[in-house]
C-alpha positions as CSV (number, residue, x, y, z in Angstrom):
1,X,-19.5,-0.2,21.1
2,X,-20.5,-1.6,17.7
3,X,-20.8,2.2,16.3
4,X,-17.2,3.1,17.7
5,X,-15.9,-0.1,16.3
6,X,-17.1,0.4,13.0
7,X,-16.1,4.4,12.7
8,X,-12.6,2.9,13.8
9,X,-12.5,0.4,11.3
10,X,-13.7,2.7,8.4
11,X,-10.6,5.0,9.7
12,X,-7.9,2.1,9.6
13,X,-9.3,0.6,6.4
14,X,-8.7,4.3,4.9
15,X,-5.6,5.2,6.3
16,X,-4.9,1.4,5.3
17,X,-5.7,1.9,1.9
18,X,-3.4,5.1,1.6
19,X,-0.7,3.4,2.9
20,X,-0.9,0.6,0.6
21,X,-1.3,2.7,-2.5
22,X,2.1,4.6,-1.6
23,X,3.6,1.3,-0.8
24,X,2.5,-0.1,-4.3
25,X,3.7,3.3,-6.0
26,X,7.3,2.7,-4.5
27,X,7.2,-1.0,-5.4
28,X,6.2,0.3,-8.8
29,X,9.3,2.7,-9.0
30,X,11.6,0.2,-7.5
31,X,10.7,-2.2,-10.0
32,X,11.0,0.1,-13.0
33,X,15.0,0.4,-11.8
34,X,15.1,-3.3,-11.5
35,X,14.2,-4.1,-15.2
36,X,16.2,-1.9,-16.2
37,X,19.6,-3.4,-14.6
38,X,18.4,-7.0,-13.7
39,X,15.3,-9.1,-14.2
40,X,14.5,-9.2,-10.4
41,X,11.7,-11.3,-9.7
42,X,9.8,-9.6,-6.7
């Protein structure tokens, strides 16, 4: 049980990390657009 949970946790962490990276990239791109137009605080 513990081993399965650890494996599942590792997988979820990796998936979450990839999702975070994609989200961060999207936020950076939209922030760059906002900085050119108006000063928006996210």
